[in-house]
N, C-alpha and C positions, 0 to 999 in steps of 0.2 A: 348184411350189416343190420343190426336191430335198431329201430327207431326208439325215440324216447319212451314210447308207450309199450315197447317189447315186441312190436309186430316185425317180424323179419322181412326186409325187403319191400314193405308195403308202405307207400306214402301216407301218412296220417293214420296208419292202422285200420284202414277201411275194409280190409279183407279182400281186396282184388288180388288174384293170383293167375299164373300162367301154368298150367299142367300139361306136361308131355308124358304120356303113359305108355309103358311097354315098348320101349325102343331098345330091347335087348336082341342079341344076336339071333335068337330063336324066331323072333318076329320076321326076319328076313329069309327064313328057310323056304317060304313059298317062292316059286320061280318068278312070278310077277312082281312081288315085292323086291326080290333080290335085284331085279333089273332097274329099279328106281331107288335103290338104297342110298346112293351118294346124294342124289338130288333131295330125297326126303330128309336126310340127315342135315344137309346144308340149309334146307328151308326151316327146319326146327331150330337150328343154331341161329340163323338170322332173325327169326321171330323172338328168340330169347333175348338177343342183343337189343332189338328194338323195344322190347318190353321194358328191359332195365333202363334204357334212355328215357322212355316215357315216365317211368316211375320217378327218376331223378328230376326230369323236367317238372314234374307235377309238384314235387317236394319243394323245388326252388320257387316256383310260382307262389305256392302256399306261404312259404317263408317271407317272400317279398310282400305279400298282401297282409301278413299278420301285424 
């Protein structure tokens, strides 16, 4: 959801971002990575949810202080 300054998903448009890179199927072709695939995906998904919640909380706090 874009903010008023056009920054997508960033409270106040400060440039904070969470990047998850190269989580494609080929990443898990390695046997060691294949063994932890589910836990790694779950961890990335959990981090993404927590990040979004933190961004919303920060935006709410900034709005209340404005």
